[in-house]
N, C-alpha and C positions, 0 to 999 in steps of 0.2 A: 598423782604420780603413777605411771604404769611401769610394769616390769618387762625387761628384755625385749627390746625392739629388733626389727630385722637388721641385717648388716648395713653399715654405712658404705660409702664408696670405696673403702679400703679393705672390706671384708671383716671389719671389727664389729662385734656386737655391742650395742649401747644398752646398758642394763637399766638405766633409769631415765625417765623423761619428765619434764616439768611443764606447767602451764605456760602458755606464751605470754611474753611481756611486750610492752610497746617499745621500750628502748633498753638495749643491753649494752653496757659499757664494760670493756675489758681493761682493767687497770685502775687503781685508786690513788694514783700519785697527783702531781701538780695539775695536769690537764684533766684527768678523769674526775677528780673531785670537783673542779670548777664547772665542768659540763653537767655533772649530776646535780649540783646546787642550782644552776641556772635553769635546767629543764624541769626541776621539781615543781615550779609554779604552774606548769601546764596540767598538773594532776594526772598525767599519764602514769602508767605502771612502769617504773624505772628500776632496773636491777644492775648492780655493779658486781663483777666477779674479780676477786683479788687472789693471786696465788700465795701471797704471804698471809700474815695474821696481824692482829692488833699488837702493838708493842706497849707494854705497861710502863708508865713513867718510873716505877720502882725498879725496872729491869735495866734502865740506862746506866752506862758505865760511870757517869758523873756522880752517881750516888755513893761510890766507893773510892778508896784510895788507889785502887788498881785500875782506874779508868783509862789511863794512858796505855797500860799494858794490853788492855782489851781491844785497843785499836789494831792490834796485830793478831787477834783471835776472833772471838764471836761477833765483834763489831768492826772488823776490818772493812775498809771501803771497797776493797777488791773482792768480788763474790767468789772467785776461785780460791782465795785464801780463807774467806769467811766460811764458806761451805756449809751454810745452814741447810736444814732439810727443805726449806722453802726456796732456796737458791737454785739456779741452774748453771751448769758449767759454760764457760765461754772460751773458745779456742782463739786466743789473741796472740799466739806465738809469732804471727807474721805482721806484728805491729809494734813500733817502738813506744806506743802509748797503750796502757792497759785500761780496760773498761772498768768504770766505777758505777755501781748502782746499788739499790737496796730493794728487796721485795718485802712488802708489808703495807698495811694501811697507811697511806701517806707517801708511799714510794720513796724515792730518793730525797724528798724534802725532809725525811727523818735525819739524813746524814749531811745535807748541804750546809755550806758555811753561812747562808742567809744573806750573802752579798746580792744586791737587788737592783742593778741598773736596767734601763730599758734600751732596746735597740734605738739607734739614732735615725732620724728621717732619711739620711743618705743611704742607710743600709738596705732600704727597700728599692733603691734605684742604681744599683752598682753598674749594670750594663749601660744605662744612659749616661752616668757620670764618668765612668772609668773604662768602659769598653771591655769589661770582663764579666764572666758568669752570666747571670740573667737578672732582670728586674722581677720583683714580686708582683703578683696580681692584686695586692692590697698595699696600702701605704700607711704611714704613721698617723696621719690625720684621721683616717677611718678608725684606727684602733685606739685613739687617744681616750675616748670615753670609757672604753673597756679597761685600759690601763688604770684610770682613775677609780673605777668600780673595784677592780682587783686590789688596788692599794688600800682601799677602805676595808674590804673584807679581810684581807691578809694582815693588815696593820703594818705600815711602813714607817720607819724612823729615818729622818733625813732633814736637810736644810734647803729651803727654797732659794732660788736665785742663781743656781749654777749656770754660768755663762756658756758652758759647753753642751748643755742639754736643753730641750724645749721646756718652757715653764710648767711646773707642776708643784703641788703643795702636799708634801708628805704629812700624814695625820699626827705624827709624833716627832719630837725633837731628835736631833742626831745622836749617835753614840758618842761618848766622850773620846777625845783624841788620845788622852793619856800621854805619858812621857815620850813614847816612841813616835806617836802621831805628831806631836808638837815639834819634835826634832826634825822629822822628815818634812813637815810643812815649811819650816824655816829654811831647810835646804832647797826646797823647790822655789821658795821666794827668792833666794839668792841667785838662782839660775833664771828667774823670770818665767817659769813654766807654770802651766795651769795645774791646780789641785783643788779638791773640794771634799768636805765630809761626805762619805759615801752613804747612799741609800741602803737600808738594811731591814730585814724582817725580824729584827730582835727588838722586843718592846723596851723602850726607855721610860715609859710610864705604864701604870696599870691600864690595860686596854681590852675591852670587850671580854671580860672574864679572865684574861691572862695577866699574871703578875709580871712586874718589870724584871729585867735582868739583874741578877745579883752576883755576876762574875764567878760562876762555879768553875769555869775553866774553858778549854777549847770546846767549841760548839758542834764539831763534826759528829761525834758519836751519839748524838741525840741530846735534847735539852730536857732534863728531868724537871726543871723549874717550870717549863711551859712558856718561857719567854720567847723562844724561837717559833716562828709561825710555820710549822709543818702542817700539812692539810688534814691530818687526823684530828687536830684541835682547832682548825679554822673552818674550812668548808664542810667537813663531814658532819659535825654535830648539827649544823643548820640543815643540811640535806637530809639527814636521818629524821629530824623532827618534821620535815616536810613530807615524809612518806617514802623516800628512796630506800630500797633494800640493798644492803651490802653483805655479800656472801663471801667469806674468807676461806682460805685453803682450797681454792678452786683453780687448778692449773689448766688453762685452755690449750687444747691440741690443735684445733682448726676451726675456721669459719666455713660453714656449709652453704651450698647454693642449690637453687632449683634449676629446672631445665632452661628457664629463661635467663638465668644468670643473676637472679636476685638472691641476696643473703637470706637464709632461713633461720640462722641461729649459730650456736657453737657446740662443739663437743669438748667436754672438760673432764678432768679427774678430780675427785674429792680427796681428802686427806687419807682415806683408806685405800686409795687406788681404784675406786669404783668409777666406771665411765658414766657420764650423764650427757643428755642432750637438752640444751636450753634453747627453745625456739624464741624468736623475736621478730618484730616488724622492722626495727632499725637496729643496726649494730654499729657501735662506736669503739674504735681502737685507740687506746691511750697507754701503750706499753713501752714507750721510749724508742729512740732511733735504732736500737738493736733488737728489742723485743718485738716491736711491730713488724719489721720485715721478716723476722724469724717466723712469726705466726702466719703471715701472708704467704711466704714461700712454702710453708708446710700445708697450706690449704689448697691442695691439688684436687682437681676434678676434671671431668671430660670437657667442661666449659672452659676451665682455666688450667691447662696442663703445666704451665710455668708458674703457678701460684695465683691466688685470687687477685683480681684487678691489676694484672701485670702484663697487659697487652703491649705496653710501652717497653717492657724489658728493664724498667728502671727501679723496680722494687729491690731495695738493698744497695743500689748504686749511689754514688756521690756522698758517702759518709764524711762528715766533718766533725772534728774533735775539739778545736781550739787548742793547739799546742801551747803549753805554758812555758815561758822562758823565765826562770827565777834567778835573781842575782841577790846575794846577801853579803853582809859584812858585820864587823863587830866594833862596838864603841867602848870607851873606857868607863863611861857612866853606866850604872846598872839601870836597865830599862824595866818595863812592866809587862814583858811577854808572858809571864805566868798568870796574868789576869785576862780573861776573855772579855769580849769577843775578839777573834783573831784579826779582823780586817776593819779599819777605821776610816780610811780615805782612799780616793782614787784620783787618777789624772787622765785626761783626754788630750794631752798636749800633742800626741802623735797619732791621733785617731783617724783623721781624714787624710785622703791622698794628698801628697806633696810631690809635684813634678820634679823637684830637685833630688828626690830619693830614688833608689834603684828598685823600688817595689811599689805596688799600688795598694790602696786601702791602708789599714793601720791597726793599732792595738791600744788597749787600756792598761795602765799600771794599777795594780792593787798593792796597797802598802800594808805590810803585816807587822804586828807588834813584836813577833818573835816566835819561838817554839818552846815546847815543854821539855822536861828533863830527859826523858827516854829518847825522844826524837832527836834532841841535840846530841846525845851520846852516840846514837846509831849513825846519824848523818856525818858527824865529825870524825868518827872512827873510819867510816867507809871512805871518806875523802882524804884520809891521812892527816887530818888536822889534830886529832886527839891520839897521842901516842900511848902505848902500853909501857910500863916501867915506872921509875921513880918520879917522873914529871907528870904522870897521868892526872892525879887529883888537882895539882896546881893549875895545869892547863885547862882542865874542865871548869874550874871555878872562874877562869877568865872568859870562858865561852858562855856558860849558862846565864841566861837573862841579859846578855849583852848583844844579842843578835838583832839586826834589822834586815828586812828584805823587801824587795819589789818583785812582784810576779806580773809579767806582761802576758795578757790574754790576747793571743795573736789571731787575727782573722784567718780562717781556713777557707780557701776557695774550693768550690765543688769540682771533683775529678772522678770520673766514672770508675776508674780502677780502684779507688778506695771504696770498699764494699763489705756488706754482710751477706754471707751465704749460709747454707746448711752444711754442717760438718758431716762428712760421710761415715764417721766412726763414733764420735762422742755423742752420748745421749744423757738426758736427765734421768731422774729416778723413775719416771713414768715411761721411759723409752722414747721420748720426743727428741728429734735431732737437735743438738746444740748449735748455737750460732757460731760461725767462723768469721773472724774479722781479718781483713787484709787492708793494710793502710801504710802509706808512705807520706812523709811530710813534703809538700810541694816546694818548688824552687823559690816562688815568691815569698812563701812563709819562712823559709830558711833565711832569706835576706832580712826579712822583718825581725826575726828572732835575734840575729846578729846586731841589728840596729838597737833593739831593745836592751840587750846586754851592755852595749857600749854606753848608752845614755843612762842606764841604771847605775853604772859605775860612777858616772859623774855625780849623780844624786847622792850616792853613799859617801863618796869622798867629800862632798860639800857638807854632809852630816857628820863628818869626822870619823868615818868608819875605815878600818884597815882589814887586812886578812880577808880580802874579798874573793868570793867564789861564785860558781854558777851551777845550776842544774838545768839542762836543756836537752830535750824537753823533760818536764816532770814525768817520771815513769808512770806512777799511778795517778795520771792526770786526765783520764778519760771521763770526766764528769759530764761533759756536754755532748750528747749523742744526737746528731742533727743530719737531716737531708736525705734520708734513705727512702722516702716516699713523697717526693717533692710536689709542691702545688704549682699550678700553671693553667693557662687557658688552652694550650695545645695538648690534646690527649696523647700525641706521639712523643711529647717531650716532658710529660709530667704524669703523676699517678692520681692526684686529686685536683679538683677544680679550685677556683679562687675562693671558695668558702668551705673547703674541707671534704666535699663529697667525692668519692671515687668516680672517675670517668666511666669505668667499666661496670660498676655495681652501684646502682642509684640509691640503694638504702644502706650503703656502707660508708662510714665517715672515719676520718683520722684526725686527731686533735693534738697529738704530741709533737715533739721536736723533729720527728721524721719528715714533716711536711715543709720544713724550712728550705728556701731556695738558696740563700747564702747564709753565712754564719754570723756576720758582724764581728765585733771584737769585744763583746761583753758577755757576762753570765746570762743565760737565756731564760731563766725561770719566769721572770716577770712577763716577758713577751710571750712565752708559751701559754701562760695562763690568760693573758689578754686575748690571744688568738682563740683559745678554747671558748672563752666567753662570747667572742664575736661569732664563732661558728654555731654555738648554741643559740644565739640570738637569731641567726639566719634560719636555723631549723624551726624555731618557734614561729617566726613570721611566715615562712613558706608553708609550714603545715597549716597555719591558720587560714591562708588563702588558697590552699590546695595546689601549690606550685612546687612542692618539695621534690617531686620526681620529674619535673619538666626539664 
């Protein structure tokens, strides 16, 4: 390690330099962990930089009785509210949906609900089938073996035979439906609509060193039991054993390039605010659909004045969120919403395009067991359902553990005006420009959401629910950050090629949700990880036959 290098392209002095690595991965979440594990077998020197830290199981809220209150403080899903030292601010004032993420080893898999569907085959061919958006340069059949490999490593619980999805065999049995799941399933049967026990990455049996779920409570603020498959306990232990280095508390400022436009490494800050330069032969970005365009747009040079690999002008454009349309109601019988996991079944009844509807594409229903005590109190007070005064406690007793809900994950079509840019004012604690999100819900999606609410009401009424309400869209529903560095064969209309390599920078790869072309109508983590494994497989094969940069 050498001290105090000459100024970088911005006049900054980089005080520390490290030995060159073969592969440098930025981000340790769903995709970064999968790529690190896959590439480890090559015996290349692989380093991952993570701006967060390891989260100890003893620190998870579910270890204490105040776990639900901590959802509104140090384990809030919204980083602006959570405001940990390792977080960065996000200006999402111009969006009806607020960004949800987590910075730490495992990334947002620490906080996800572990609902684990795959994209459907039709999702890769939206232009051909429905005349909107674009087709992907890869299809479901190509990714299927990587889905299967990811299911095995991650540990998926589910039931084979779902008629709405391609055949696959989850390695563990499904989560129990519980009282709420059974009631909702019977309601769907009465309507003649599809439903199925959902795939989940929550262990229902002891699996690969992980203990089975013991229903500690809601799974979002981290699973102290270790039953939920966050990548800090799945991919990372195997990758570290194979020789990958993981360096935490490293906030990357920019990717640097040489005169020929090849990536040379990154500049980052350590926990003490000291600048470092980490050289690398290959750079892989895995920072999610907001963090990746933020880093790329901040990587300005003479070669790339508009941000690295941005000759198309599409870095940061076409942000897709999946607007969530939630419909809920209350039944007379006490349900089991106070027992996790929160999601137990799904429906693809309205997933594919139906010419009789006034919108294209569709959505998935997620069926929820209910909500916990504090969330019920806050939600019902906000919506005027829970009064103050003499009737407060009696009304609350009728609401708590009596709620059922359906959340429709609505497909979000790409629109260039939905974007991530660099905020001209806001900065993180190291002075790096914060991302600014501008987003509007499209007209097609608005029609889809209205359809979802109307049909969810039918389901709830069939289940005997009354006092039905909606949340549309869910405010803190920006879990799925997609499309801001899209893949494609045409360099003028995409940022990366069909296997994740940037058109403009042949040793720069992107593996997270930002490369998605369309969003589908399902949670993206399973597909993100399958894509990451597929891109890693391409890197290995092309490196072996010397065609990686062709």
